[in-house]
C-alpha positions, 0 to 999 in steps of 0.5 A: 057276618063276623059272628058267623065266622066265630060260630063256624070256627068254634064248631070246627075247633070243637070237631077237631078236639074230639079226635085229639081227646080220643087220641090222648086217652088211647095213648094214656096221656093227659088231653091238654091240647084237646082241652085247649081246643074245647076252651077256644071253641067254647069262647068262640061260640059264646062270643058269636051268640052274645054278639048276634042280636037274638042269638043263634038257633039250631036252624041258623047254624047251617045258614051260617056255614053256608054264608061263611063258605060262600064268603070264602068262595067269592 
């Protein structure tokens, strides 16, 4: 279950990095915060894949989101 949190957290961080990247480029500044978010997202996703026996497949990602959200709701 812990690796599910890292996978979902990494995907959410990567999703948050995209608007930060677009904002930095549109304002003409360096995308430092977006780069840090992408690095943190990559580390979380790699950690989740490495600690899960057999890794994650594309079909496992929605189930991981459901398990994490169910854990928060209960």
